[in-house]
N, C-alpha and C positions, 0 to 999 in steps of 0.2 A: 808517556807518549813521544816519541822521537820525531822531530821534523828535521828532514834533509833539506837544508836552505838551497843549497846547489841546485836542486831540481825545480825550485821555484824562482829562485833570482839569478841563475847562473853564477860565473866566477868572480863578478864584481857586485857586491851587494850595496846598491845606492838608490832603489827606488823605494821612497817614503810610503807611497800608496800601498805597494806591495807587503811593506812591513807592517803597516796598519791592518792590512786584511789578515796576515799571519796572526798578529796579536788578537783581533776580535775573533777570528772565526776558529784558531787552533789553540793557541796559547790559553787565553782566559777561560774557554770552556773545560780545558783539562785542568787547570788549577780549581776551577769552581767544584770539580769531582773529586778534588784532592788528590791528584794525579802528579806525579812528578813530570817535568817537561825537559827534554834533550833537545837543545838546538845544536844541530850537528853543522858546522861549518866547513866540513870536509870539502875541498877543491875550490874553497872561494879564496882568492887570492888576496883581496882587500874590500874594506867596507868604509862607508863614510859614517861619521859621527852621527849624522842625522836619520840614517837608517837604524842605527842601535838605539838611538833616542825614540823614535817611531815604533821600534819593536817592543822596549821594556818600559821606557821611563812612566807611561801612564799606568802601568800595573803596579810598579812601586810606589808612585803616588797614590794610588786607591787603596792598596793591601799593606803598604809600609814596606820598607827594606827588608824584612825577614822573609818576604816572598821569595828572594834570591835563593833561600835554602832549598827550594822545590824547583829551581830553574837550572839547569847544567848546561854549560857551554862546552862542547865538543870538538876536538879536531881544529881548534883554533891556532893559526900561525902567529908570529909575535906581532904582525901589525894589527891583526884582529884582537888580539887579546890587549893589546894597547888602547885600542878605541872602546872597546868593552869597559874596561878599567877606568878610562876617563869619564864615560856616562854613568857608570855605578857610583864612582866616587862623587861625582856631581850632585845626583840624585840624592845620596846619603849626606851631604853637605847642606842641600836645600830643604831637607825634611824638619 
């Protein structure tokens, strides 16, 4: 399943409530069906750490860090990549 985040959040991904909705209504159901999830960050200029945290940290906490083998981050610019790395490394350290 591919989720085009720009269509939902616009060019600045900062709304934690939207991140939570995406996680609950799209990402988790896909993972429960053993689908791969592609998070397409195309056209997103920046994101906040809290958005990424709301998007994926609960999934990692519940399913283990190995769940990231089924989640792909697509079309990320350098800023977005850095934020995703910070959050995933933090979750790995806190596991």
